N, C-alpha and C positions, 0 to 999 in steps of 0.2 A: 356347756351342759354337764359333761362328765367331771370336769374339774371343779364346779360350783358343788357337785353332789358329794366329792370325796370329804371335805372338811365336815360338812353337815352329818355324815355316816360316822366320822371319827368322833365327834362330840356326842352324838348318840351312844356310840359304843361306850365311850368314858363313863357316861351318865349311867347307863345301864350296869357297867361293871362296878362303880362306887355303890349304887344303890343295893345291889345284889351282895355286897360284903355284909356279913353279919358275925359279928365275934360272940354274940350270946348263943349259950348251947342250951337255951330254954325248951321246955316242953311246948309244944302247940298250944296256943290259946284255945279256951273253949269259945267257939264262935256263936254269935246269935243266931238262932236256928231261922232257915230259909222262911219256915211257915210264919214268923213275925213280919214278913214283907208283902206286899200286895204281888198278885201274879200279873198285873195290868201289863207291865212291859213285855212278859214271855206272850200273852194273849195277842198284843198288838202287834208283835212281829210276825208270830204265827198267821195273823189274819192277812199280813202284807205278802208272808210267803204263798198263802192259800191263793190270793188275787193273783199273783204273779205266775203261779202254775196255770191257773185258769187262763190268763191273758195269752200266755205263751203256749197254751193249748199242748201241754205236756201230756205223753200217753201215761197210763197207770203206772207202769214199771218206773219209769222217770219221775213222776210225782211222788211214788212211795219212796224212793231213794232221797229224794230231796228233803220230804219230811222227816224221814229216818236221821238223815245225817243232822239235821236241825236239833230234833228232838235229843239226839245222842251228845250233840256238843253241849245243849243246855243242860242236861241233867249231869254230866260229868262236870263241868264247870262250877256248879252249885253242890256238889257231892259232900264237901266239907263242912255244909250247913244242915245235912241231912244224917245225924248220926246213927238213925235205926235203918238207913239205907247202905248200900255196898256197891262199889264200881262194878261197872260190867266188863272190867279189863280181866283177859282171859276167858270169857265167856263168848266174845265174837271174834270171829278168825281174824287174825292180824293186829287186833287192837290191844295195846297195852298202854295203862294209865302212867302217863309221865310226871303228873303233879304228885308232889308231897303235900301234906297238911300245912298250912301257912302258920308261922309263928306271930301274926299280927291280924288285927280285926280286918275283916273283909266287908266291903260293900256289894252285897249281892245284887242288889237292883243294878249296878253300874256293871257288874259282870255279866249278867243276864243280856243288859243292852248291847255290849260290845261283842258277845259271843253270836248273838243273832244279828 
C-alpha cells in the first residue's frame, strides 16, 4: 500500500510545482465580484452543517465553534471577490491570512463548494 502511494504523491507534487511556477510579474486581475454569483452553494452546505450539528446533538459551544470555523473559512476563501471587505487576519487570535491575491480568474462557486 505504501509503495503504491509514493509514485502518486510524487506525480501530484510535480504537477503542483509546475502549475505554481509563474514567470509573469503581473498585477492581480480584477476579479468578478462574489456578489455576481448565487449563494446557493453556501446556503446548501450550511444547511448540511446545521443538520449534522442537530443529528450529532452538539452542545452550544461545540455548535458555535463548528459554525464559526465554517463561516470564517468561507469568508476568507472568497475575500478576493469582495473588494469592499477586509480579511479578518490579525483580528482573531492566532489567525493569519496565508493567501495572496490570485493573478488568474477565480471560480468562486467552486471555491465555496470545496471549502465547505
